[in-house]
C-alpha positions, 0 to 999 in steps of 0.5 A: 414149567411149560406143563403147568396150566396157564403158565404162558398167560403170564410169560409170553415170547415172540421172535423177530427176524430181519435181514441186514445185508447178507446176515440174518438177525434173530431177536427173541423178546420175552414178556413176564407180566409187564417186564420185557427182556430180549436176546439177539443172535446173528447168523452171518452170510445167511443169504450166501449159504445154501440150505445144507450149510445153514443146517449147522449154522445154529450152534445151539438149537433154540426153541422159538415159541410164540409168534415168529415175524419175518421183516424183509428189506424195503428194497425187495418190495414193490410199493404202490399207493392207490385210491379205490372206491371200496370201504371193505378191505377184504373185498378190495384185496380179493378184487386186486387178485384179478387186476394186480398187473394194472398197478405193478408190473407183475401178476398175482401168480408172480408175487405175494402181496397184501394191502395196508390202509392209509385212510378210509372213509365212506366213499374212498379208501387210500391203500398201499399195495405191497408185493414181493416176488415169490422167487425171492421170498421162497428162497428166504423161507427155504433157508429159514426152514433149514434152520427149523424156523417157520415164520407165521407172518411176513412184513417189510421193514417200515412196518417193523418200526411201528412198535419202536415209534409207539408214543412218538408225536409229530413227523418222524423219519426212519432211515436205514441202509441195507447193502447199497440203498437207503430206505426212507420211511415217514411216520406221522403220529405213529402212522406209516405214511410213505416209503421210498428208496434213495440210491445215494447221499444226494438223493437222501438229502433232497428227500429230507429237505423236501419235507418238514421233519421233527425227528430223524432216526438212523439205523446203519447210517451216520449223520453225514449226508446233511449240511451243518445248517440243516437243523433236525434232531436225529438219533441212532437206533440199535442195529437190531431195532428192526428184528426187535420191532418185528418181535413185538408184533407177536406180543401185542396188536399194533395198527398194522395187519399186513402180512405177505404170507400167513403160514399158519393161524395166529395163536390167541392172546393168552390174556384173552384166553384167561378172561374167556376161561373165567367168564366161561366158568362163571357162565357154567356155574350160573347155569348149574343150578337151573340144570339141576332144576331141569333134571328134577323137572324131567323126572316129574315129567317122566312120572306124568308120562307114565300116568298118561300112558295108563289112560289108553284112550288118551294115548291112542288119540295122542299117537294118531296126532303124532302120526299126522304130524309125521305125515305133515312133516313129510309134506313140508320136506317135499315142498322145501325140496321143490323150493330148493331147486329155485332161487328167489327172484329178489336174490337174483336182482340183488346179485345183479345190483351188486355185480354190475359196475357203476357205469352200467344201467339196467333198463329191463330185467326178465326172469323165467325159470332158471334164466335171466335176461337184462337190457340196458346200456354201459360204457363197454358191454363186452366187459359185463359178460366176464363180470357176470360170469365171475358171480357164483349165481350166474353161468352161461352169460352171453349177448342175445343181440348185437351191441349198438351205440347210443347218441351219447356213445354208450353201448346198448346191450341185451344179455342172457344167462343161467341162474345157478342155485 
């Protein structure tokens, strides 16, 4: 059946993985048109078994088609909320690679990390930095590889509940328990707001009482940690809700694009493929008639060229003009080759404006051949040298004179460097 063209456009599958204690929960969700069905299986003591033992853990090997999303327990992750003067999340993610250790007690080499936007405006972006130690995640991925399961995306448990909460309004708290800690997650109108860990029932009860909640959803937890007078609606979710929610990510787009590890490119949405195919077919058909007309015109043009060649005098003139065009093309190519060795000054100025931090002021810029010199003041002049060196346009950056202090305490600088093409 899979060999029938476009059969997967109407029948899709996705797999969600979650870790409950030491067990691995696998949920496969199937979608046929608008109807959903799912199947769940558990591999007990997954975290305790080595790779050799796991090779025989699946009694019946399954073909996990479509997206495979791994949801990690919240307590394995490090989450920090921060505000940054960035509006471009891609630029912010790249910047954090060099200063991640200023937000969490680990460097970029020690963890996998990604960011999730909580709010964004013109001047300020509030994000969550989510990180997990590479050693811990690599251990889980190696165990999954023994089962011949390779996740295409890795998230953490709070984000796996977003598809489950679709359509719920107001403030919803999702509480789950892994081995010994409670995971306390807050969602406002199906948007992830806050996540924390409670070590015992008392801490959990205090966190719930400190914030108004319209509804509480419990996973692997019973409602025995709140006094009777605390009136809040609560509902017990299925223990496989996390893996089910993770699987739903592979079938539709939800307002979260966090992924700690992306092991391969995400496949295109089948519905989009179908629409693009139909549009492409219509475009091809609409251009078919003009193409036939073009073929006819080329045939006519060929006849005309034959007649032109019969007129020798005109042909000679045309050939001379063509030779001159070739000479002029060579001249233009040489000029372009010479210009290619130099970078326009306006590009250098724009690169300086983009690279220099907001607390640095440039009072004078001089550009000669492939070198530049800039004079100004900043809060810290020595920090400007590595910033400029990180730009692909500049190299050999250094101070040309000693740094001096202004009356306001800022440092005067004179920096010189090379301009790379």
